[in-house]
C-alpha positions as CSV (number, residue, x, y, z in Angstrom):
1,X,-68.5,80.2,65.6
2,X,-69.2,83.2,63.4
3,X,-69.6,86.0,65.9
4,X,-68.9,87.1,69.4
5,X,-71.4,89.2,71.4
6,X,-70.2,90.8,74.6
7,X,-72.2,92.8,77.1
8,X,-70.0,94.8,79.4
9,X,-71.1,96.3,82.7
10,X,-69.4,97.7,85.8
11,X,-69.1,94.9,88.4
12,X,-66.2,95.8,90.5
13,X,-62.9,94.1,89.7
14,X,-64.4,91.9,87.1
15,X,-63.2,88.5,85.6
16,X,-60.6,88.3,82.8
17,X,-62.5,85.9,80.4
18,X,-59.8,85.5,77.7
19,X,-56.6,84.9,79.7
20,X,-56.6,81.1,79.3
21,X,-57.6,80.6,75.7
22,X,-54.1,80.3,74.2
23,X,-51.8,82.5,72.2
24,X,-53.3,82.1,68.7
25,X,-54.4,85.4,67.2
26,X,-58.1,85.9,66.4
27,X,-59.2,88.5,63.8
28,X,-62.3,90.4,64.6
29,X,-64.4,93.0,62.8
30,X,-66.6,95.2,64.9
31,X,-70.2,95.0,63.7
32,X,-72.1,97.0,66.3
33,X,-71.6,98.9,69.5
34,X,-74.5,100.1,71.6
35,X,-73.7,102.3,74.6
36,X,-76.3,102.0,77.4
37,X,-76.7,103.5,80.8
38,X,-74.6,100.9,82.8
39,X,-73.7,98.5,80.0
40,X,-72.0,98.5,76.6
41,X,-73.1,95.9,74.0
42,X,-70.4,94.8,71.6
43,X,-70.9,92.6,68.5
44,X,-67.9,91.2,66.5
45,X,-67.7,89.1,63.4
46,X,-64.9,86.5,63.4
47,X,-62.7,86.8,60.3
48,X,-61.3,83.7,58.8
């Protein structure tokens, strides 16, 4: 995997997507952030 793209919107309480992935650190570099009306688009590059 080389990048992570997240689209965040308001949906009540929401779901915690990354609680069960372990304790290893992941280094990310923010590539792009687009703020929309009811959603925010986030794009991150994974650093190795």
